[in-house]
VEXDREN-2710 file (C-alpha; in Angstrom, 1 decimal):
% VEXDREN-2710
k/r/px/py/pz
1/MET/0.1/-0.1/0.1
2/LYS/1.3/3.4/-0.8
3/TYR/0.2/6.7/0.8
4/GLN/-0.4/9.5/-1.1
5/SER/-0.6/13.5/-0.5
6/THR/-4.5/15.0/-0.4
7/ARG/-3.1/17.9/-2.9
8/ASN/-1.1/15.8/-5.4
9/ARG/-0.9/12.1/-5.8
10/ALA/2.5/11.8/-7.7
11/LEU/3.8/12.1/-3.9
12/THR/3.7/9.1/-2.2
13/ALA/5.1/7.2/0.6
14/SER/5.0/4.1/2.3
15/PRO/3.2/3.9/5.2
16/ALA/6.1/3.8/7.4
17/ALA/7.6/6.8/5.9
18/ALA/4.0/8.8/5.8
19/VAL/3.8/8.1/9.8
20/LEU/7.7/9.5/10.2
21/ARG/6.8/12.6/7.9
22/GLY/3.5/13.4/9.3
23/ILE/2.8/16.0/6.6
24/ALA/3.5/15.4/3.0
25/PRO/5.9/17.7/1.1
26/ASP/3.5/20.0/-0.6
27/GLY/1.7/20.5/2.8
28/GLY/-1.2/18.2/2.0
29/LEU/-1.7/15.4/4.1
30/TYR/-1.2/11.6/3.6
31/MET/-3.9/9.2/2.5
32/PRO/-3.9/5.6/1.6
33/GLU/-4.7/5.2/-2.1
34/ALA/-7.1/2.7/-1.4
35/ILE/-9.0/2.4/1.6
36/PRO/-9.2/-1.3/2.7
37/VAL/-12.1/-3.1/3.5
38/LEU/-12.2/-5.5/6.3
39/ASN/-14.1/-8.7/6.7
40/TRP/-15.2/-7.1/9.9
41/GLN/-17.4/-9.3/11.5
42/SER/-14.8/-11.7/12.1
43/LEU/-13.3/-9.0/14.7
44/LEU/-16.2/-8.5/16.8
45/GLU/-15.1/-11.2/19.4
46/ALA/-11.4/-10.0/19.4
47/ASP/-10.0/-8.4/22.8
48/THR/-9.5/-4.6/22.2
49/LEU/-5.7/-5.4/21.8
50/THR/-6.3/-8.0/19.1
51/LEU/-8.9/-5.6/17.2
52/SER/-6.6/-2.7/17.6
53/ALA/-3.9/-4.9/15.8
54/ARG/-5.9/-6.2/13.1
55/ILE/-7.0/-2.6/12.2
56/LEU/-4.1/-1.1/12.2
57/SER/-2.2/-3.5/10.1
58/ALA/-4.8/-3.5/7.4
59/LEU/-4.0/0.6/7.3
60/LEU/-0.2/0.4/7.9
61/PRO/0.6/-3.2/5.9
62/ASP/4.3/-2.6/6.5
63/TYR/4.9/-3.1/9.9
64/PRO/5.6/-6.4/10.4
65/ASP/4.9/-6.8/14.5
66/MET/1.9/-4.9/15.0
67/ASP/0.5/-6.8/17.9
68/GLY/4.0/-5.8/19.6
69/LEU/3.5/-2.6/19.2
70/VAL/-0.1/-2.1/20.5
71/ARG/0.6/-4.1/23.7
72/ARG/3.5/-2.0/23.9
73/GLY/1.7/1.1/23.7
74/TYR/-1.1/0.1/25.6
75/ALA/-0.8/-2.7/28.0
76/GLY/-1.1/-1.5/31.6
77/LYS/-1.5/2.8/30.7
78/PHE/-5.5/2.4/30.8
79/GLU/-7.8/2.1/33.6
80/THR/-9.7/-0.9/32.2
81/GLU/-8.2/-3.6/29.6
82/GLU/-11.2/-2.7/27.6
83/LEU/-9.8/0.9/26.9
84/THR/-12.5/3.0/25.6
85/PRO/-15.8/1.3/27.9
86/LEU/-19.3/2.0/26.4
87/VAL/-21.5/3.2/29.1
88/LYS/-25.3/3.2/28.7
89/VAL/-26.9/6.8/30.2
90/GLY/-30.5/7.3/29.6
91/ASP/-31.9/6.1/26.6
92/ARG/-28.1/6.3/24.8
93/TYR/-24.4/5.6/25.3
94/VAL/-21.0/7.4/25.9
95/LEU/-17.8/6.1/24.9
96/GLU/-15.4/6.8/27.7
97/LEU/-12.5/8.0/25.6
98/PHE/-11.1/9.1/28.9
99/ARG/-9.5/6.3/30.8
100/GLY/-6.0/6.6/29.6
101/PRO/-3.1/7.9/31.4
102/THR/-3.9/11.5/30.5
103/SER/-7.6/11.4/31.1
104/ALA/-8.4/12.8/27.2
105/PHE/-9.4/11.1/24.0
106/LYS/-6.0/11.8/22.6
107/ASP/-4.8/8.8/24.9
108/VAL/-5.8/6.0/22.5
109/ALA/-3.5/7.5/19.5
110/LEU/-0.9/9.2/21.5
111/SER/-0.1/5.8/23.5
112/LEU/0.8/4.0/20.5
113/LEU/2.2/6.8/18.2
114/PRO/5.6/7.0/19.5
115/GLN/5.8/3.0/18.8
116/LEU/4.5/3.5/15.3
117/ILE/7.4/6.5/14.7
118/SER/9.9/4.4/16.6
119/GLN/9.1/1.4/14.5
120/ALA/9.1/3.1/11.4
121/ARG/12.9/4.2/12.2
122/THR/14.2/1.0/11.9
123/LEU/11.7/0.2/8.6
124/GLU/12.9/3.5/7.0
125/ASN/16.8/2.8/8.0
126/ILE/16.7/6.7/9.7
127/ARG/19.4/7.1/11.9
128/ASP/18.6/10.7/12.9
129/GLU/16.6/11.7/15.9
130/MET/12.8/12.5/15.5
131/LEU/11.9/15.6/16.6
132/ILE/8.1/16.1/16.9
133/LEU/6.1/19.1/16.7
134/THR/2.8/19.5/18.3
135/ALA/0.3/22.2/18.2
136/THR/-2.5/21.6/21.1
137/SER/-5.6/23.1/21.7
138/GLY/-5.3/21.4/25.1
139/ASP/-5.4/17.7/25.5
140/THR/-3.1/16.8/22.4
141/GLY/-0.3/18.4/24.3
142/LYS/-0.1/16.6/27.3
143/ALA/-1.1/13.1/25.9
144/ALA/1.7/13.6/23.4
145/LEU/4.4/14.7/26.0
146/GLU/3.0/11.5/28.1
147/GLY/3.5/9.1/25.0
148/PHE/7.4/10.5/23.8
149/HIS/9.0/11.6/26.7
150/ASP/12.1/9.8/27.3
151/VAL/11.5/8.0/24.4
152/PRO/14.8/6.7/22.6
153/GLY/15.6/8.8/19.2
154/THR/12.8/11.6/19.7
155/LYS/12.4/15.1/21.1
156/ILE/9.1/16.7/21.3
157/ILE/8.4/20.4/21.5
158/VAL/4.3/21.3/22.2
159/PHE/2.9/24.8/21.4
160/TYR/-0.3/26.2/23.5
161/PRO/-2.1/28.9/22.7
162/TYR/-1.1/31.4/25.6
163/GLY/-4.4/31.6/27.9
164/GLY/-6.2/29.5/25.3
165/VAL/-6.5/26.6/27.7
166/SER/-7.9/25.2/31.3
167/ALA/-5.7/25.6/34.2
168/VAL/-5.6/22.0/34.7
169/GLN/-4.7/21.3/31.0
170/GLN/-1.7/24.3/31.1
171/ALA/-0.9/22.4/34.8
172/GLN/-0.5/19.0/32.9
173/MET/1.7/20.6/29.8
174/VAL/4.0/22.7/32.2
175/THR/4.6/20.0/34.7
176/GLN/5.8/17.8/32.3
177/GLU/8.9/15.7/33.0
178/GLY/11.7/14.5/30.6
179/ALA/14.8/15.2/29.1
180/ASN/13.6/15.4/26.0
181/VAL/10.8/17.5/26.0
182/LYS/9.6/21.3/25.7
183/VAL/6.6/23.0/26.0
184/CYS/5.9/26.4/25.1
185/ALA/3.2/29.0/25.2
186/VAL/2.2/31.1/22.1
187/ARG/0.6/34.3/22.0
188/GLY/-2.4/33.6/19.6
189/ASN/-5.2/31.3/19.3
190/PHE/-5.1/27.4/18.1
191/ASP/-5.3/27.9/14.7
192/ASP/-2.1/30.4/15.2
193/THR/-0.2/27.6/16.7
194/GLN/-1.4/24.7/14.3
195/THR/-0.5/27.4/11.1
196/GLY/2.7/28.1/12.5
197/VAL/3.7/24.7/13.4
198/LYS/2.9/24.0/9.4
199/GLN/4.8/26.0/8.5
200/ILE/7.8/25.4/9.8
201/PHE/7.5/21.6/8.2
202/ALA/7.5/23.9/4.9
203/SER/10.3/25.9/5.3
204/CYS/12.2/23.7/7.5
205/ASP/14.9/21.3/5.5
206/GLU/17.9/18.6/6.5
207/GLU/20.2/21.8/6.8
208/ASP/18.2/23.9/9.0
209/LEU/18.0/21.0/11.5
210/PRO/21.5/19.2/11.2
211/GLY/21.1/15.6/13.1
212/LEU/17.2/15.8/13.2
213/ARG/13.7/15.0/11.1
214/LEU/10.6/16.8/11.9
215/SER/7.5/14.9/12.3
216/SER/4.1/15.6/14.3
217/ALA/1.8/14.2/17.0
218/ASN/-1.1/16.2/15.6
219/SER/-4.3/14.3/13.6
220/ILE/-2.3/15.8/10.9
221/ASN/-0.5/12.4/10.8
222/ILE/-2.2/9.4/9.8
223/GLY/-0.4/7.8/12.5
224/ARG/-2.5/9.8/14.8
225/LEU/-5.5/9.1/12.8
226/ALA/-5.4/5.3/12.5
227/PRO/-5.5/4.2/16.0
228/GLN/-8.9/6.8/16.8
229/ILE/-10.9/4.5/14.0
230/VAL/-10.6/1.1/16.7
231/TYR/-12.7/2.5/18.8
232/TYR/-15.4/3.1/16.6
233/PHE/-15.3/-0.6/15.8
234/LYS/-15.4/-1.5/19.7
235/ALA/-18.2/0.3/20.3
236/TYR/-20.2/-1.2/17.4
237/ALA/-18.7/-4.6/19.0
238/ASP/-20.3/-3.9/22.4
239/LEU/-23.7/-2.9/21.3
240/VAL/-23.9/-6.4/19.4
241/ARG/-22.5/-8.1/22.7
242/ARG/-25.1/-6.4/24.5
243/GLY/-27.8/-7.5/22.2
244/ARG/-28.6/-3.8/21.5
245/ILE/-28.3/-4.4/17.4
246/ARG/-27.8/-7.3/15.2
247/VAL/-24.7/-7.6/13.2
248/GLY/-25.2/-4.8/10.1
249/GLU/-27.7/-2.5/11.8
250/PRO/-26.5/1.0/11.9
251/VAL/-25.4/3.1/14.7
252/HIS/-25.5/6.6/15.1
253/PHE/-22.3/8.3/16.4
254/CYS/-22.3/11.9/17.5
255/VAL/-18.8/13.4/17.9
256/PRO/-17.5/16.9/19.5
257/THR/-15.5/18.6/16.7
258/GLY/-13.0/20.9/16.2
259/ASN/-10.3/19.3/14.0
260/PHE/-12.1/17.4/12.3
261/GLY/-9.8/13.9/13.0
262/ASP/-12.0/12.1/15.6
263/ILE/-14.9/12.3/13.4
264/LEU/-13.2/11.2/10.0
265/ALA/-11.9/8.3/11.9
266/GLY/-15.7/7.3/12.2
267/TYR/-15.9/7.9/8.3
268/PHE/-12.7/5.6/7.8
269/ALA/-14.6/3.1/9.8
270/LYS/-17.3/3.2/7.6
271/ARG/-15.1/3.1/4.6
272/MET/-13.6/0.1/5.7
273/GLY/-16.9/-1.7/6.0
274/LEU/-18.7/-0.9/9.7
275/PRO/-22.1/-0.1/9.5
276/VAL/-22.1/3.3/10.5
277/GLY/-25.3/5.3/10.4
278/ARG/-25.1/9.1/11.0
279/LEU/-22.0/10.9/11.5
280/ILE/-23.4/13.8/13.9
281/CYS/-21.0/16.7/13.9
282/ALA/-21.2/18.6/16.9
283/SER/-19.3/22.3/17.3
284/ASN/-19.7/24.7/19.8
285/ARG/-19.8/28.5/19.3
286/ASN/-16.9/28.1/17.2
287/ASP/-19.2/26.9/14.6
288/VAL/-17.6/27.0/10.9
289/LEU/-18.1/23.3/10.6
290/THR/-21.6/23.6/11.1
291/ASP/-22.0/26.2/8.6
292/PHE/-19.8/24.2/6.2
293/LEU/-21.9/21.1/6.2
294/SER/-25.1/23.2/6.0
295/THR/-24.0/25.4/3.5
296/GLY/-20.9/24.0/1.9
297/VAL/-19.0/27.6/2.1
298/TYR/-15.9/27.2/4.4
299/ASP/-14.9/30.9/6.2
300/LYS/-12.1/30.8/8.9
301/ARG/-13.0/35.0/8.7
302/ARG/-15.2/34.9/11.7
303/THR/-15.3/36.0/15.5
304/PHE/-12.8/33.7/17.8
305/TYR/-14.7/32.6/20.4
306/LYS/-12.8/31.5/24.2
307/THR/-15.2/28.9/25.6
308/THR/-15.6/26.3/28.0
309/SER/-14.6/23.4/25.5
310/PRO/-11.4/24.7/24.8
311/SER/-10.2/21.8/22.7
312/MET/-13.2/22.9/20.1
313/ASP/-11.9/26.4/19.9
314/ILE/-10.8/25.8/15.9
315/LEU/-11.5/27.6/13.0
316/VAL/-9.3/26.2/10.7
317/SER/-10.1/22.0/10.9
318/SER/-6.9/20.5/9.4
319/ASN/-8.7/16.9/8.6
320/LEU/-11.6/18.1/6.5
321/GLU/-8.9/18.2/3.6
322/ARG/-8.7/14.4/3.8
323/LEU/-12.7/14.1/3.6
324/LEU/-12.5/16.2/0.8
325/SER/-10.1/14.0/-0.8
326/LEU/-12.0/11.0/-0.1
327/LEU/-15.3/12.4/-1.5
328/THR/-13.9/13.5/-4.5
329/GLY/-10.8/11.5/-5.7
330/ASP/-9.6/14.9/-7.3
331/ASP/-6.2/16.4/-6.1
332/SER/-6.0/19.3/-7.9
333/TYR/-9.4/20.1/-6.8
334/VAL/-8.4/19.7/-3.1
335/ALA/-5.1/21.9/-3.7
336/SER/-7.2/24.7/-5.4
337/LEU/-9.6/24.6/-2.2
338/MET/-6.9/24.6/0.4
339/LYS/-5.0/27.5/-1.6
340/ASP/-8.3/29.4/-1.5
341/LEU/-8.2/29.4/2.0
342/ASN/-5.1/30.0/2.9
343/GLU/-5.1/33.1/0.7
344/GLN/-9.0/34.8/0.8
345/GLY/-9.9/32.8/4.0
346/HIS/-12.8/30.9/2.6
347/TYR/-13.7/28.5/-0.2
348/LYS/-17.1/26.9/-1.8
349/VAL/-17.6/23.3/-2.3
350/THR/-19.8/22.2/-5.6
351/GLU/-23.5/21.3/-5.0
352/GLU/-22.6/17.8/-5.7
353/LEU/-20.0/17.6/-3.1
354/LEU/-21.9/19.3/-0.8
355/ARG/-25.0/16.3/-1.4
356/LYS/-22.2/13.6/-0.6
357/LEU/-21.8/15.6/2.7
358/GLN/-25.0/15.9/3.8
359/SER/-25.6/12.2/2.6
360/GLU/-23.1/10.8/5.4
361/PHE/-22.8/14.0/8.1
362/SER/-25.4/15.8/10.2
363/CYS/-24.1/18.7/12.1
364/GLY/-25.4/21.2/14.9
365/CYS/-23.7/23.6/17.5
366/CYS/-24.3/25.2/20.6
367/ASP/-22.9/27.6/23.0
368/ASP/-21.6/27.5/26.4
369/ASP/-25.1/28.1/28.2
370/ALA/-26.3/25.1/26.3
371/ALA/-23.8/23.1/27.3
372/GLY/-23.7/24.0/31.3
373/ARG/-27.6/23.4/31.2
374/THR/-27.0/19.8/29.5
375/ILE/-24.2/18.5/32.5
376/GLY/-26.3/20.1/35.0
377/LYS/-29.6/18.0/33.7
378/VAL/-27.7/14.6/32.7
379/TRP/-26.2/14.9/36.0
380/ALA/-29.9/15.6/37.6
381/GLN/-31.2/12.8/35.8
382/GLU/-28.6/9.9/35.4
383/LYS/-25.9/11.1/37.8
384/TYR/-23.4/10.8/34.9
385/LEU/-20.9/13.9/34.6
386/LEU/-20.1/15.1/31.5
387/ASP/-16.8/17.4/30.4
388/PRO/-18.2/20.3/28.7
389/HIS/-17.0/19.2/25.1
390/THR/-18.9/16.0/25.6
391/ALA/-22.0/18.1/26.9
392/VAL/-21.7/19.9/23.1
393/ALA/-22.5/16.7/21.8
394/TRP/-24.7/15.3/24.0
395/THR/-27.0/18.8/23.2
396/VAL/-26.4/18.2/19.5
397/ALA/-27.2/14.6/19.7
398/ASP/-30.7/15.5/21.5
399/GLN/-31.2/18.1/18.7
400/PHE/-30.6/15.0/15.9
401/SER/-33.3/13.2/18.0
402/HIS/-35.9/15.3/17.6
403/THR/-35.6/14.6/14.2
404/HIS/-34.7/10.9/13.4
405/HIS/-36.6/8.3/15.1
406/ASP/-35.0/5.3/13.0
407/GLY/-34.5/3.2/16.4
408/ALA/-30.6/2.8/16.0
409/PRO/-28.4/3.7/18.4
410/VAL/-26.9/7.0/19.3
411/VAL/-22.9/6.8/20.6
412/VAL/-21.3/10.3/21.9
413/LEU/-18.1/9.9/21.8
414/SER/-16.6/11.8/25.1
415/THR/-13.5/13.7/25.0
416/ALA/-12.2/14.3/28.7
417/SER/-12.9/13.6/32.3
418/PRO/-14.6/16.2/33.5
419/TYR/-11.6/16.8/36.3
420/LYS/-9.8/18.5/33.2
421/PHE/-12.5/21.4/33.6
422/PRO/-13.7/21.8/36.8
423/ALA/-14.4/24.8/37.1
424/ALA/-17.2/24.6/34.0
425/VAL/-18.7/21.6/35.4
426/LEU/-18.8/22.7/38.8
427/SER/-20.6/25.9/37.6
428/ALA/-22.8/24.1/35.4
429/LEU/-24.1/22.1/38.8
430/GLY/-25.0/25.4/40.2
431/GLN/-22.5/25.3/42.9
432/ARG/-19.8/28.3/43.6
433/VAL/-16.7/28.4/42.2
434/SER/-13.6/29.3/43.7
435/ASP/-10.1/31.1/41.9
436/ASP/-8.1/28.1/43.0
437/GLU/-9.0/25.6/40.0
438/PHE/-7.4/22.5/42.3
439/ALA/-9.9/23.9/45.3
440/VAL/-12.7/23.4/42.3
441/MET/-11.6/19.6/42.0
442/ASP/-12.0/18.9/45.5
443/ASP/-15.5/20.9/45.6
444/LEU/-16.6/18.9/42.6
445/HIS/-15.9/15.9/44.2
446/ALA/-17.6/16.4/47.2
447/CYS/-20.4/17.7/45.2
448/THR/-20.6/14.5/42.8
449/GLY/-18.8/11.3/44.6
450/VAL/-17.6/10.8/41.2
451/PRO/-13.4/10.2/41.4
452/VAL/-10.6/12.3/40.6
453/PRO/-8.2/10.9/38.1
454/LYS/-4.9/9.7/39.9
455/ASN/-2.7/11.5/37.5
456/LEU/-5.1/15.1/38.0
457/ALA/-5.1/14.6/41.6
458/ALA/-1.1/14.5/41.6
459/LEU/-0.8/17.8/40.1
460/ARG/-0.6/20.4/42.8
461/GLU/2.5/19.0/44.1
462/LYS/4.6/18.9/40.9
463/PRO/6.6/21.9/40.1
464/VAL/6.5/24.0/37.2
465/ARG/9.4/23.2/34.2
466/HIS/8.5/25.1/31.0
467/ARG/7.8/28.5/31.5
468/ASP/8.7/30.2/27.8
469/VAL/6.2/32.3/26.3
470/ILE/6.5/33.5/22.5
471/ASP/4.9/35.3/20.0
472/ARG/3.3/33.1/17.5
473/GLU/5.9/35.2/14.6
474/ASP/8.8/33.5/16.7
475/MET/7.9/29.6/16.4
476/LEU/10.4/28.9/13.6
477/SER/13.5/30.8/15.4
478/TYR/12.2/28.8/18.8
479/VAL/12.4/25.7/17.3
480/LEU/16.0/26.3/15.2
481/ARG/17.4/27.7/18.7
482/LYS/16.0/24.6/20.6
483/ALA/17.0/22.0/17.8
484/GLY/20.5/23.6/18.3
485/GLU/21.1/22.9/21.9
486/LYS/22.0/19.2/23.0
487/GLN/20.8/19.4/26.7
488/TRP/17.0/20.6/27.3
END
C-alpha cells in the first residue's frame, strides 16, 4: 500500500514513511491510495488489543509486528483493559475515551504513536533523531508529552495558545518531566499555533536541522488518526454483544469536533465496512463546521470565541481536507480549495460535493450556556458527569434525536474527564466556584462523589518546568534554537 498527498497524488510514501514525515512535502495530508475493506464481522469477539492490531495492520501493512507495538503502547496504561468502555446513559451511550494516562481521548492514539514512529525509523533506516512538533488546543499536548517523554531517538516540542487552555490542561503540560521535552505558550489562538507548525514543516530542510527530522503528533499525521478508527469498531462490537443491535444494523455516532480528526476516523471505519449510520458533527460556538456542512461554504473569517470547551476552539479544521479528498478523488481540486482557504480565508464546494457531505454527516452546535444546562440535566437525571465538550455532543445528539426516529442507537463520543474542566462543570451544577482550580476539583468531588483521576489529583504537587512564552511569529526561530541545543 502507498500513501499519497491529498494535493498531489504523485507525491507518495510508504505507510511507515508517511507516519515519519507527518505531512506531505507540498503541505497536503497523507491518505492511503485505497481504504481497505475489512472482514469486520470476524473481529466482533476479539479483545481490544487484538482488534486494534488487526485494523492497524490493514492500514499500515508494512509494520511487521503490530501486535507487539499495540501491546507495548497500551498494556497497563489505561484504567481498564477495554481501553474505551461503552456506558449506557439514559437512552443513549457514551463511549468513554478518557480512561488513559492523561484523562483525554487523545491518549488512545498518542499512547501508540511513539511506537509507530520508533518502528518506522527502523523500517526506513533512519539514524537521525525525530523532532516531534505539536500544536495543541489543550489535550493533544499532554497526551503527546506523556507518550514521547524519554522515548529514545525522539524530542518533542509542544505549542499551546497562551490563555487558551484550562488551568488543569496547562498544569498538565508545564509540569511535564522528561529530558527530551519542551513546552511553549504562543500568544495567539490554536489556529495560530497549528498554522505555525505547518509553516515550520514547509520552511525547514535538513540543513536547518542537522541530525534531526521533523514529524508531528497532531492528527495531520496518519499515525495519529489511524488508532482512533479502532474505537468505532469496539463500540459497535459492544452493542452487538449486549444485544442492542444485530450484526449489520446501523449505529449513529455524535462526535464533539474541532480539528475533524475524531469524526473522520468514524468515516474511515465506515469506508472499511462498519455499518455506521449518521456521523453527527457537534460544534461549540466556533461553529465553522456546522456552517460548512449546512451550506458548503467554509469561511474562517469570523470571530474566534474562547469557550468552556477549549479543545474545540478551532476555526481551521485540518482533517476536513482528507474528507474532501475521499469524496472527490481529485487532488487538484482539493489543492485549489486549500489555496483559497490560505489566501482568501474561505472556499465553496460544488453542489454535488455538498450533497455527498450531507448524505453522510449531520451537524449541530451549541453555546456554553446550553452545554452547561446539559451537564446539569444529565447529572440530575442520570447521575452521569459530562465534561463541557461531551456536553456539546450530548446537546447536539438531542437535536438530532428530535428529527431522526429510526430506532438506531446513538453513541456520544466523550472528550475528557470532567476534572480537566472542573470550574465549568461545577458551575454547571449550580455550585460556587473559587479561583483555585485544584480546590474546585475537591469541591466537584465533594459535590458528586465521582473519583478524581490519579494523574490529575497529583498535579498540584508537581513543580512547573516549562515557562516559555513567545509570539506566534517566533515559532520557527524557537524551534531552530532548541534544535541546536544539545541538552534540554
